[in-house]
TIRO-839412 format. One record per residue: residue number from 0; residue in three letters; chain; x, y, z of N, C-alpha, C in turn. Coordinates in steps of 0.05 Angstrom, whole numbers. Example, Ala and Ser with C-alpha at 12.3 -4.5 7.8 and 13.67 -1.06 7.14 Angstrom:
2
{rec 0 Ala A {264 -114 156} {246 -90 156} {264 -66 156}},
{rec 1 Ser A {257 -45 142} {273 -21 143} {258 1 157}},
***
This chain:
289
{rec 0 Met A {1722 1655 1709} {1724 1637 1733} {1703 1646 1754}},
{rec 1 Glu A {1689 1627 1766} {1669 1634 1786} {1683 1644 1811}},
{rec 2 Arg A {1673 1666 1822} {1685 1677 1846} {1665 1680 1869}},
{rec 3 Val A {1641 1674 1864} {1620 1680 1884} {1608 1654 1895}},
{rec 4 Arg A {1604 1634 1879} {1589 1611 1888} {1605 1590 1902}},
{rec 5 Arg A {1631 1590 1899} {1648 1569 1910} {1673 1581 1924}},
{rec 6 Val A {1683 1567 1944} {1708 1574 1956} {1730 1562 1939}},
{rec 7 Leu A {1749 1578 1930} {1771 1570 1913} {1798 1574 1925}},
{rec 8 Val A {1817 1559 1916} {1845 1561 1925} {1857 1586 1913}},
{rec 9 His A {1872 1601 1930} {1887 1624 1921} {1916 1622 1931}},
{rec 10 Phe A {1934 1635 1916} {1962 1637 1924} {1966 1665 1936}},
{rec 11 Cys A {1982 1666 1956} {1990 1692 1967} {2016 1701 1953}},
{rec 12 Gln A {2014 1721 1936} {2037 1731 1921} {2039 1761 1923}},
{rec 13 Asp A {2062 1770 1932} {2067 1799 1935} {2046 1813 1952}},
{rec 14 Gly A {2037 1798 1973} {2017 1810 1991} {1989 1809 1982}},
{rec 15 Ala A {1984 1797 1958} {1957 1796 1947} {1949 1767 1942}},
{rec 16 Ala A {1923 1761 1943} {1914 1734 1938} {1905 1731 1909}},
{rec 17 Gln A {1918 1712 1895} {1913 1708 1867} {1900 1680 1863}},
{rec 18 Pro A {1878 1677 1848} {1866 1651 1845} {1883 1631 1830}},
{rec 19 Ala A {1884 1607 1839} {1898 1586 1824} {1882 1577 1800}},
{rec 20 His A {1896 1570 1779} {1883 1561 1754} {1878 1531 1756}},
{rec 21 Phe A {1857 1522 1742} {1850 1493 1743} {1873 1476 1734}},
{rec 22 Val A {1888 1484 1714} {1909 1467 1703} {1936 1472 1717}},
{rec 23 Gln A {1936 1486 1738} {1961 1492 1753} {1964 1473 1776}},
{rec 24 Ser A {1986 1459 1777} {1992 1441 1800} {1997 1458 1825}},
{rec 25 Ile A {1981 1454 1845} {1984 1469 1870} {2010 1461 1884}},
{rec 26 Thr A {2014 1435 1886} {2039 1426 1898} {2063 1435 1882}},
{rec 27 Gly A {2062 1433 1856} {2084 1441 1839} {2090 1471 1841}},
{rec 28 His A {2070 1487 1848} {2075 1516 1851} {2095 1521 1874}},
{rec 29 Phe A {2094 1504 1894} {2111 1508 1918} {2136 1490 1917}},
{rec 30 Ser A {2138 1473 1897} {2160 1454 1895} {2182 1466 1878}},
{rec 31 Glu A {2206 1467 1889} {2228 1478 1874} {2243 1457 1857}},
{rec 32 Gly A {2240 1432 1865} {2254 1411 1850} {2236 1389 1840}},
{rec 33 Gly A {2210 1395 1837} {2192 1375 1827} {2182 1355 1848}},
{rec 34 Glu A {2186 1362 1874} {2177 1344 1895} {2147 1341 1895}},
{rec 35 Asp A {2137 1319 1905} {2108 1314 1907} {2097 1321 1934}},
{rec 36 Glu A {2114 1329 1953} {2105 1338 1979} {2120 1362 1989}},
{rec 37 Val A {2105 1382 1998} {2118 1407 2007} {2104 1416 2033}},
{rec 38 Glu A {2114 1436 2046} {2101 1448 2069} {2091 1475 2061}},
{rec 39 Val A {2066 1481 2070} {2054 1507 2063} {2040 1518 2088}},
{rec 40 Gly A {2035 1544 2087} {2017 1556 2106} {1990 1559 2093}},
{rec 41 Cys A {1969 1557 2108} {1942 1560 2097} {1924 1576 2115}},
{rec 42 Ser A {1905 1590 2103} {1886 1606 2118} {1861 1609 2101}},
{rec 43 Leu A {1838 1613 2115} {1813 1618 2101} {1804 1646 2107}},
{rec 44 Glu A {1804 1662 2086} {1798 1691 2089} {1779 1700 2067}},
{rec 45 Gly A {1756 1710 2076} {1737 1721 2057} {1729 1702 2035}},
{rec 46 Asn A {1723 1676 2042} {1715 1655 2023} {1737 1649 2003}},
{rec 47 Arg A {1762 1654 2011} {1785 1646 1995} {1803 1629 2012}},
{rec 48 Phe A {1811 1606 2002} {1830 1589 2016} {1858 1595 2006}},
{rec 49 Ile A {1873 1609 2023} {1898 1621 2014} {1922 1603 2023}},
{rec 50 Leu A {1939 1597 2004} {1963 1581 2010} {1988 1599 2005}},
{rec 51 Gln A {2008 1595 2022} {2033 1609 2019} {2056 1592 2029}},
{rec 52 Arg A {2080 1600 2022} {2103 1585 2030} {2106 1586 2060}},
{rec 53 Ala A {2118 1565 2071} {2122 1563 2100} {2150 1552 2105}},
{rec 54 Asp A {2162 1561 2126} {2188 1550 2134} {2185 1521 2142}},
{rec 55 Ala A {2206 1506 2138} {2206 1478 2145} {2198 1474 2175}},
{rec 56 Gly A {2179 1456 2179} {2171 1450 2206} {2150 1469 2217}},
{rec 57 Arg A {2142 1489 2202} {2123 1509 2212} {2097 1509 2196}},
{rec 58 Gly A {2095 1493 2175} {2071 1492 2159} {2057 1465 2161}},
{rec 59 Val A {2039 1460 2143} {2025 1434 2141} {2034 1421 2115}},
{rec 60 Ala A {2032 1394 2115} {2041 1379 2091} {2020 1382 2069}},
{rec 61 Leu A {2029 1388 2045} {2013 1388 2020} {2025 1368 2002}},
{rec 62 Lys A {2009 1349 1992} {2020 1327 1976} {2002 1322 1952}},
{rec 63 Arg A {2015 1313 1930} {2001 1302 1907} {2013 1275 1902}},
{rec 64 His A {1998 1258 1887} {2009 1232 1880} {2028 1236 1857}},
{rec 65 Ala A {2047 1217 1854} {2067 1219 1833} {2054 1218 1805}},
{rec 66 Phe A {2030 1205 1803} {2016 1203 1777} {1994 1224 1775}},
{rec 67 Cys A {1995 1245 1791} {1975 1267 1790} {1971 1276 1761}},
{rec 68 Pro A {1947 1275 1750} {1942 1282 1722} {1950 1311 1716}},
{rec 69 Ile A {1945 1330 1734} {1953 1357 1729} {1983 1360 1725}},
{rec 70 Lys A {1998 1345 1741} {2027 1345 1739} {2037 1337 1712}},
{rec 71 His A {2023 1317 1699} {2032 1305 1674} {2016 1315 1650}},
{rec 72 Leu A {1999 1335 1653} {1982 1345 1632} {1999 1357 1610}},
{rec 73 Ser A {1996 1348 1585} {2011 1359 1563} {1998 1384 1552}},
{rec 74 Val A {2012 1398 1535} {2001 1422 1522} {1976 1415 1506}},
{rec 75 Thr A {1978 1392 1491} {1955 1383 1475} {1931 1376 1492}},
{rec 76 Glu A {1936 1362 1514} {1914 1354 1532} {1902 1379 1546}},
{rec 77 Asn A {1919 1398 1552} {1909 1423 1564} {1890 1437 1545}},
{rec 78 Ala A {1898 1439 1520} {1882 1452 1500} {1856 1438 1494}},
{rec 79 Ala A {1855 1411 1500} {1831 1396 1495} {1810 1398 1517}},
{rec 80 Leu A {1818 1410 1540} {1799 1413 1562} {1777 1432 1554}},
{rec 81 Pro A {1752 1426 1560} {1730 1444 1555} {1734 1471 1570}},
{rec 82 Leu A {1725 1492 1558} {1729 1519 1570} {1718 1521 1598}},
{rec 83 Asp A {1694 1509 1603} {1682 1511 1629} {1699 1497 1650}},
{rec 84 Val A {1713 1476 1642} {1731 1461 1661} {1755 1478 1666}},
{rec 85 Arg A {1768 1489 1646} {1792 1504 1649} {1788 1529 1666}},
{rec 86 Gln A {1763 1539 1666} {1756 1563 1681} {1745 1557 1709}},
{rec 87 Arg A {1745 1532 1717} {1733 1525 1743} {1750 1535 1767}},
{rec 88 Gly A {1776 1537 1764} {1792 1542 1787} {1796 1516 1803}},
{rec 89 Val A {1807 1518 1826} {1813 1495 1843} {1796 1497 1868}},
{rec 90 Asp A {1778 1477 1871} {1759 1476 1893} {1772 1467 1919}},
{rec 91 Val A {1758 1471 1941} {1767 1463 1968} {1747 1444 1980}},
{rec 92 Gly A {1758 1421 1989} {1742 1402 2003} {1752 1398 2031}},
{rec 93 Val A {1735 1388 2049} {1742 1382 2076} {1735 1353 2082}},
{rec 94 Ala A {1753 1337 2092} {1748 1310 2100} {1755 1307 2129}},
{rec 95 Thr A {1736 1293 2144} {1739 1291 2173} {1750 1264 2181}},
{rec 96 Ile A {1774 1265 2193} {1784 1241 2206} {1774 1241 2235}},
{rec 97 Leu A {1753 1225 2240} {1740 1225 2266} {1753 1203 2283}},
{rec 98 Gln A {1767 1212 2303} {1781 1194 2322} {1765 1190 2347}},
{rec 99 Thr A {1760 1165 2354} {1744 1159 2377} {1761 1159 2402}},
{rec 100 Ala A {1748 1157 2425} {1763 1156 2451} {1780 1132 2453}},
{rec 101 Asn A {1773 1110 2439} {1790 1085 2439} {1807 1083 2414}},
{rec 102 Gln A {1812 1106 2402} {1832 1108 2380} {1825 1091 2356}},
{rec 103 Lys A {1800 1095 2346} {1792 1084 2321} {1783 1107 2303}},
{rec 104 Val A {1784 1104 2277} {1775 1125 2259} {1753 1113 2240}},
{rec 105 Leu A {1736 1131 2232} {1713 1123 2215} {1719 1127 2186}},
{rec 106 Leu A {1715 1105 2170} {1718 1106 2141} {1691 1099 2129}},
{rec 107 Thr A {1685 1111 2106} {1660 1105 2093} {1666 1098 2064}},
{rec 108 Arg A {1649 1081 2052} {1652 1074 2024} {1632 1090 2008}},
{rec 109 Arg A {1642 1105 1989} {1625 1122 1973} {1605 1105 1956}},
{rec 110 Ala A {1580 1114 1954} {1560 1099 1940} {1568 1094 1911}},
{rec 111 Lys A {1561 1071 1900} {1569 1064 1873} {1555 1082 1852}},
{rec 112 Glu A {1533 1095 1860} {1519 1113 1840} {1533 1140 1837}},
{rec 113 Leu A {1551 1147 1855} {1564 1172 1853} {1582 1174 1828}},
{rec 114 Arg A {1583 1197 1816} {1598 1200 1791} {1628 1202 1796}},
{rec 115 Ile A {1635 1214 1818} {1663 1218 1824} {1672 1199 1846}},
{rec 116 Phe A {1693 1183 1840} {1704 1163 1859} {1684 1145 1872}},
{rec 117 Pro A {1667 1131 1857} {1648 1112 1869} {1663 1088 1880}},
{rec 118 Asp A {1651 1076 1901} {1662 1052 1914} {1690 1055 1925}},
{rec 119 Ile A {1697 1079 1932} {1723 1085 1944} {1719 1091 1974}},
{rec 120 Trp A {1737 1080 1990} {1736 1085 2019} {1750 1111 2026}},
{rec 121 Val A {1735 1128 2040} {1745 1155 2048} {1733 1163 2075}},
{rec 122 Pro A {1744 1183 2088} {1730 1194 2111} {1706 1210 2101}},
{rec 123 Pro A {1687 1216 2119} {1665 1234 2111} {1676 1261 2102}},
{rec 124 Gly A {1664 1272 2081} {1674 1298 2072} {1660 1308 2048}},
{rec 125 Gly A {1667 1333 2040} {1654 1345 2017} {1664 1374 2013}},
{rec 126 His A {1650 1389 1997} {1658 1416 1991} {1656 1435 2015}},
{rec 127 Leu A {1675 1453 2016} {1673 1475 2035} {1654 1496 2022}},
{rec 128 Glu A {1633 1503 2037} {1613 1521 2026} {1619 1550 2035}},
{rec 129 Leu A {1607 1569 2021} {1611 1597 2027} {1605 1603 2055}},
{rec 130 Asp A {1622 1620 2067} {1619 1630 2095} {1621 1609 2116}},
{rec 131 Glu A {1631 1585 2109} {1636 1565 2129} {1665 1566 2139}},
{rec 132 Thr A {1670 1558 2164} {1697 1553 2172} {1703 1524 2164}},
{rec 133 Leu A {1728 1516 2166} {1736 1488 2161} {1722 1469 2180}},
{rec 134 Leu A {1720 1477 2205} {1706 1461 2225} {1676 1459 2219}},
{rec 135 Asp A {1664 1481 2211} {1635 1480 2204} {1631 1460 2182}},
{rec 136 Ala A {1648 1461 2161} {1645 1443 2138} {1649 1414 2146}},
{rec 137 Gly A {1669 1409 2163} {1675 1382 2172} {1652 1370 2188}},
{rec 138 Leu A {1641 1386 2206} {1618 1376 2222} {1593 1373 2206}},
{rec 139 Arg A {1588 1391 2187} {1564 1389 2170} {1566 1363 2153}},
{rec 140 Glu A {1588 1359 2139} {1591 1335 2122} {1589 1310 2139}},
{rec 141 Leu A {1601 1310 2162} {1599 1287 2180} {1571 1280 2186}},
{rec 142 Gln A {1555 1300 2193} {1527 1295 2199} {1510 1287 2174}},
{rec 143 Glu A {1515 1301 2152} {1500 1295 2127} {1505 1267 2118}},
{rec 144 Glu A {1530 1257 2119} {1537 1231 2108} {1533 1208 2127}},
{rec 145 Thr A {1536 1213 2154} {1535 1191 2173} {1514 1194 2194}},
{rec 146 Gly A {1502 1217 2197} {1482 1222 2218} {1495 1229 2245}},
{rec 147 Leu A {1521 1229 2246} {1534 1235 2272} {1536 1265 2275}},
{rec 148 Lys A {1527 1275 2298} {1527 1303 2304} {1546 1309 2327}},
{rec 149 Leu A {1567 1323 2321} {1586 1332 2342} {1583 1362 2345}},
{rec 150 Glu A {1585 1371 2370} {1584 1400 2375} {1613 1411 2370}},
{rec 151 Pro A {1615 1436 2361} {1641 1447 2355} {1661 1444 2378}},
{rec 152 Glu A {1652 1447 2402} {1670 1446 2425} {1679 1418 2432}},
{rec 153 Glu A {1666 1398 2420} {1673 1370 2425} {1697 1360 2409}},
{rec 154 Gly A {1701 1373 2386} {1719 1361 2366} {1749 1363 2370}},
{rec 155 Ser A {1759 1384 2384} {1787 1389 2386} {1801 1387 2359}},
{rec 156 Pro A {1793 1404 2339} {1802 1400 2312} {1831 1410 2307}},
{rec 157 Asn A {1844 1397 2289} {1869 1408 2277} {1873 1396 2249}},
{rec 158 Ile A {1887 1411 2233} {1892 1402 2205} {1915 1382 2205}},
{rec 159 Leu A {1909 1358 2194} {1929 1338 2191} {1947 1343 2166}},
{rec 160 Gly A {1934 1350 2144} {1949 1355 2120} {1930 1362 2097}},
{rec 161 Leu A {1942 1369 2074} {1927 1377 2050} {1934 1358 2028}},
{rec 162 Trp A {1914 1350 2012} {1919 1332 1990} {1909 1344 1964}},
{rec 163 Glu A {1925 1344 1943} {1917 1354 1917} {1904 1331 1902}},
{rec 164 Ser A {1878 1333 1898} {1861 1312 1887} {1852 1320 1859}},
{rec 165 Val A {1854 1301 1841} {1845 1306 1813} {1828 1282 1804}},
{rec 166 Phe A {1805 1287 1791} {1789 1266 1780} {1785 1270 1751}},
{rec 167 Pro A {1788 1248 1735} {1797 1221 1742} {1826 1221 1753}},
{rec 168 Ala A {1832 1199 1768} {1858 1198 1781} {1882 1193 1762}},
{rec 169 Leu A {1876 1183 1738} {1896 1178 1718} {1888 1190 1692}},
{rec 170 Leu A {1908 1200 1677} {1902 1211 1650} {1892 1189 1631}},
{rec 171 Ser A {1900 1164 1636} {1891 1143 1619} {1860 1138 1621}},
{rec 172 Arg A {1848 1149 1641} {1819 1147 1645} {1804 1171 1635}},
{rec 173 Gly A {1818 1190 1624} {1805 1214 1613} {1817 1239 1624}},
{rec 174 Leu A {1811 1262 1611} {1821 1287 1619} {1810 1296 1646}},
{rec 175 Pro A {1825 1312 1661} {1815 1321 1687} {1788 1336 1685}},
{rec 176 Gln A {1771 1329 1704} {1745 1342 1706} {1742 1359 1732}},
{rec 177 Arg A {1755 1350 1753} {1754 1364 1779} {1782 1365 1791}},
{rec 178 His A {1787 1387 1804} {1813 1392 1816} {1808 1405 1844}},
{rec 179 His A {1816 1391 1865} {1811 1400 1892} {1837 1401 1909}},
{rec 180 Ile A {1836 1417 1929} {1854 1414 1952} {1836 1404 1974}},
{rec 181 Val A {1841 1380 1984} {1826 1369 2006} {1840 1373 2033}},
{rec 182 Val A {1826 1386 2051} {1836 1391 2078} {1828 1368 2096}},
{rec 183 Tyr A {1847 1353 2106} {1841 1331 2124} {1842 1342 2152}},
{rec 184 Leu A {1818 1342 2164} {1814 1354 2191} {1811 1332 2211}},
{rec 185 Leu A {1828 1332 2232} {1826 1312 2253} {1807 1322 2275}},
{rec 186 Leu A {1786 1307 2281} {1768 1313 2303} {1770 1290 2323}},
{rec 187 Arg A {1774 1296 2348} {1776 1276 2369} {1750 1276 2385}},
{rec 188 Ser A {1735 1254 2385} {1710 1252 2399} {1716 1240 2427}},
{rec 189 Pro A {1701 1249 2447} {1704 1237 2474} {1690 1210 2477}},
{rec 190 Leu A {1676 1201 2456} {1661 1176 2456} {1676 1154 2443}},
{rec 191 Thr A {1670 1129 2451} {1682 1106 2438} {1667 1100 2412}},
{rec 192 His A {1679 1082 2395} {1666 1076 2370} {1639 1062 2374}},
{rec 193 Leu A {1636 1047 2396} {1611 1033 2401} {1589 1054 2409}},
{rec 194 Glu A {1597 1074 2424} {1578 1095 2431} {1569 1111 2406}},
{rec 195 Leu A {1588 1117 2389} {1582 1131 2364} {1566 1113 2344}},
{rec 196 Gln A {1572 1088 2344} {1558 1069 2326} {1528 1069 2331}},
{rec 197 Ala A {1520 1073 2356} {1492 1073 2363} {1477 1096 2350}},
{rec 198 Ser A {1491 1118 2342} {1479 1141 2329} {1485 1142 2300}},
{rec 199 Leu A {1498 1122 2289} {1506 1122 2261} {1481 1118 2243}},
{rec 200 Ser A {1477 1136 2225} {1454 1135 2207} {1462 1146 2179}},
{rec 201 Pro A {1478 1130 2164} {1489 1141 2139} {1468 1147 2118}},
{rec 202 Ser A {1474 1165 2100} {1457 1172 2078} {1463 1152 2055}},
{rec 203 Pro A {1444 1135 2047} {1449 1115 2026} {1455 1128 1999}},
{rec 204 Ala A {1448 1153 1995} {1454 1166 1970} {1484 1172 1968}},
{rec 205 Glu A {1498 1172 1991} {1526 1179 1990} {1544 1157 2001}},
{rec 206 Val A {1533 1140 2019} {1550 1120 2033} {1538 1093 2030}},
{rec 207 Ser A {1554 1073 2023} {1544 1045 2020} {1554 1027 2043}},
{rec 208 Ala A {1574 1036 2058} {1584 1020 2080} {1602 1037 2098}},
{rec 209 Cys A {1605 1029 2123} {1622 1043 2142} {1639 1023 2157}},
{rec 210 Leu A {1662 1032 2167} {1678 1015 2184} {1694 1032 2204}},
{rec 211 Trp A {1699 1020 2227} {1716 1033 2247} {1744 1020 2246}},
{rec 212 Ala A {1764 1034 2238} {1791 1023 2235} {1808 1030 2258}},
{rec 213 Asp A {1820 1009 2270} {1839 1014 2292} {1867 1018 2281}},
{rec 214 Arg A {1885 1023 2300} {1912 1030 2292} {1925 1007 2276}},
{rec 215 Gln A {1920 982 2284} {1932 960 2270} {1923 958 2241}},
{rec 216 Leu A {1897 961 2237} {1886 959 2210} {1896 983 2193}},
{rec 217 Val A {1896 1007 2205} {1906 1030 2190} {1935 1026 2182}},
{rec 218 Ser A {1951 1015 2200} {1979 1010 2194} {1982 992 2170}},
{rec 219 Ala A {1965 971 2169} {1966 953 2146} {1957 966 2120}},
{rec 220 Val A {1937 983 2122} {1926 997 2098} {1947 1015 2086}},
{rec 221 Val A {1963 1029 2102} {1981 1048 2092} {2009 1037 2087}},
{rec 222 Ser A {2013 1011 2093} {2039 999 2090} {2044 994 2060}},
{rec 223 Asp A {2069 988 2054} {2076 982 2026} {2062 957 2016}},
{rec 224 Pro A {2053 957 1991} {2039 933 1980} {2056 909 1983}},
{rec 225 Gly A {2044 886 1989} {2058 862 1992} {2070 857 2019}},
{rec 226 Gly A {2065 876 2038} {2076 872 2065} {2062 850 2080}},
{rec 227 Glu A {2074 840 2100} {2063 819 2116} {2042 830 2136}},
{rec 228 Asn A {2019 816 2138} {1999 824 2157} {1989 799 2172}},
{rec 229 His A {2007 785 2184} {2000 759 2196} {1981 762 2220}},
{rec 230 Asp A {1981 785 2233} {1965 788 2257} {1936 797 2251}},
{rec 231 Leu A {1930 801 2226} {1903 811 2219} {1886 788 2208}},
{rec 232 Gln A {1860 790 2213} {1842 771 2201} {1840 776 2171}},
{rec 233 Arg A {1831 756 2156} {1828 759 2127} {1805 776 2119}},
{rec 234 Ser A {1787 782 2138} {1764 799 2131} {1760 820 2154}},
{rec 235 Val A {1746 841 2147} {1742 863 2165} {1712 867 2169}},
{rec 236 Gly A {1703 871 2193} {1674 876 2198} {1667 904 2190}},
{rec 237 Val A {1645 907 2174} {1635 933 2165} {1605 934 2170}},
{rec 238 Ser A {1594 958 2169} {1565 962 2170} {1556 969 2142}},
{rec 239 Gln A {1540 950 2130} {1529 954 2103} {1505 973 2105}},
{rec 240 Val A {1502 991 2085} {1480 1009 2085} {1461 1001 2063}},
{rec 241 Ser A {1436 996 2070} {1416 988 2050} {1404 1013 2036}},
{rec 242 Ala A {1388 1009 2016} {1376 1031 2001} {1359 1049 2018}},
{rec 243 Asp A {1347 1037 2039} {1330 1053 2057} {1346 1064 2081}},
{rec 244 Gly A {1372 1060 2082} {1388 1070 2103} {1393 1052 2126}},
{rec 245 Ala A {1381 1028 2126} {1385 1009 2148} {1413 997 2148}},
{rec 246 Leu A {1423 992 2171} {1450 981 2174} {1449 951 2179}},
{rec 247 Ser A {1468 936 2168} {1470 907 2174} {1499 900 2174}},
{rec 248 Asp A {1506 880 2191} {1534 872 2194} {1542 856 2169}},
{rec 249 Ala A {1566 861 2160} {1577 848 2136} {1608 846 2140}},
{rec 250 Ser A {1620 830 2123} {1649 828 2124} {1661 836 2097}},
{rec 251 Leu A {1684 847 2098} {1698 857 2074} {1725 844 2073}},
{rec 252 Pro A {1733 832 2051} {1760 820 2049} {1781 841 2055}},
{rec 253 Leu A {1800 834 2071} {1822 853 2078} {1836 863 2053}},
{rec 254 Glu A {1839 845 2033} {1854 853 2009} {1841 876 1994}},
{rec 255 Val A {1815 881 1998} {1802 904 1986} {1815 930 1997}},
{rec 256 Leu A {1818 931 2023} {1829 955 2035} {1859 958 2030}},
{rec 257 Leu A {1872 937 2022} {1900 938 2016} {1906 943 1986}},
{rec 258 Ser A {1884 945 1970} {1888 950 1941} {1898 978 1936}},
{rec 259 Arg A {1911 981 1913} {1922 1007 1904} {1909 1015 1878}},
{rec 260 Thr A {1913 1040 1870} {1902 1049 1845} {1914 1034 1822}},
{rec 261 Pro A {1897 1021 1805} {1908 1006 1782} {1923 1025 1763}},
{rec 262 Val A {1945 1016 1752} {1960 1034 1733} {1946 1036 1706}},
{rec 263 Ser A {1927 1018 1701} {1912 1020 1676} {1885 1007 1681}},
{rec 264 Gly A {1866 1011 1662} {1840 999 1664} {1822 1014 1684}},
{rec 265 Pro A {1799 1003 1690} {1780 1016 1708} {1790 1015 1737}},
{rec 266 Asp A {1779 1033 1753} {1786 1034 1781} {1774 1010 1796}},
{rec 267 Val A {1783 1006 1821} {1774 984 1837} {1767 995 1865}},
{rec 268 Glu A {1751 979 1880} {1746 987 1908} {1772 987 1923}},
{rec 269 Arg A {1777 1008 1938} {1802 1012 1952} {1799 1036 1970}},
{rec 270 Val A {1819 1040 1987} {1821 1064 2003} {1835 1085 1985}},
{rec 271 Ser A {1823 1109 1984} {1834 1130 1967} {1863 1136 1974}},
{rec 272 Thr A {1878 1145 1954} {1906 1152 1958} {1909 1175 1978}},
{rec 273 Gly A {1891 1195 1975} {1892 1217 1994} {1886 1209 2022}},
{rec 274 Thr A {1867 1190 2025} {1860 1180 2052} {1884 1165 2064}},
{rec 275 Met A {1899 1150 2048} {1922 1137 2059} {1943 1157 2069}},
{rec 276 Phe A {1946 1178 2054} {1964 1200 2062} {1955 1211 2089}},
{rec 277 Ala A {1929 1216 2092} {1919 1227 2117} {1922 1208 2140}},
{rec 278 Leu A {1917 1182 2134} {1919 1162 2156} {1948 1158 2165}},
{rec 279 Lys A {1967 1161 2147} {1995 1161 2156} {2001 1184 2175}},
{rec 280 Leu A {1990 1207 2169} {1993 1230 2187} {1979 1226 2213}},
{rec 281 Trp A {1956 1212 2212} {1942 1206 2237} {1958 1187 2255}},
{rec 282 Leu A {1970 1167 2243} {1987 1149 2258} {2010 1164 2271}},
{rec 283 Arg A {2021 1183 2256} {2043 1199 2266} {2034 1216 2290}},
{rec 284 Ser A {2009 1226 2288} {1998 1242 2310} {1995 1226 2336}},
{rec 285 Leu A {1988 1200 2333} {1986 1182 2356} {2014 1178 2368}},
{rec 286 Asp A {2034 1175 2351} {2061 1171 2361} {2071 1196 2376}},
{rec 287 Asp A {2063 1220 2366} {2071 1245 2379} {2058 1247 2407}},
{rec 288 Leu A {2034 1236 2410} {2021 1237 2436} {2035 1219 2455}},
***
């Protein structure tokens, strides 16, 4: 297992940090009854992202989807994984929920050329690199993907929650290739979305469109499928990103953002399941305020 080039997930056991295995469900490790959501404590120490048990109400939410491939991996499927995959460990990603002064959040559509989760709507984010803090990683990925530069003192960061992400998202699409814990980091900007939009300069290699979602739209996105959305327009305004990075106004059918992961067949354009989890926590944070 690589220990030098990447930040990996570790468990705190008997006072020592032990690396998590690729085929080990992180959520399941802390779940006593097979639950898909638990509370954990987390810290970043010496390029190790360490998770440990936390008392109720004193940790952060860690969740996996009910169809998480690692959760359902059989002994035969485990044995079929290539050795280099089984020895990868569990990576750490950071995704930035950027909240504007007028309470909108930025979502980006991953470029269709990307190998992992193409055409999926997510917040800006990526791998936590060696010797970075979570805030460092969140700000770097935000700037690399969108061109938006926030100073560390501007962000007022806090962790919304942790998501156990596996690609492909379903075993029916193939054996797991990547296993991450994604840290959803909330950053509050003192600027409005219009002020930030003026500095938006997405990387076309990573982003094909952007949108600013308000509370009403986010509520619709995270609601149960088939719910009523009478107060919303049938389309949503987005900024399309051309091959040379230029932005142009476009509209996206609302139903795209309301789509869910298909239970079979190829994936579709949608908001990622982990992002919906984080957006629910963001709505809760607004209620707490």
